[in-house]
C-alpha positions, 0 to 999 in steps of 0.5 A: 090146450084147446078149449071147446065150449058147447051150448044147449041154447038155453036162455039162462046160458047167456043171461048167467054167463055159462055154457052146457059143457066145456071140453078141455084137457081130455074131459067134458065137464057138463054144467049143472043141469035141471029138467022140466017135469012135475017130479024129481024123476021126470026132471031127472030123465029130462036133465039126462037128455040134455046132458046126453046131447051135450056128451054126444056133441063133445064125442063122449057118452054116459059110458065115458062118465067119471064123476056125477054130482046130484043136487036135490032140495029134499033128499027123500026125492032121490030114491025114485031116480035110482032106476033111471040112473042105473039104466043111464050109466048101466055097467059103467057107473061113475063115482057119485055124490048126492048133496041136499041143498037149495036149487035156484028155483023151488020148482026144480027137484034135481040138478045133475052135474057130470064130468066124462073122459073123451074116449080114445 
């Protein structure tokens, strides 16, 4: 089995000891990803941009997503993200779970973790 690791160059990857994504056994496993911005919706967009770049580097796209987890410290902030997610996944929605939990720092309002199948 070949394992390929993809880094986004973020400062926490080396500090914590993880990479943005791992390609293995026909899947792309994208680490929990947060984004910058004043609210959950803007952070959602930013996180999806980072995730999209990792998927592209792996040779996949959001259309290949099979599973996604959303983590929010306040579940009431999830609804403003729905249109962004519906637009991102379009006609290819993955299986999804949303969990309300504490994130690594209080300024983060959403974290997104995704698994995609490699096409072909």
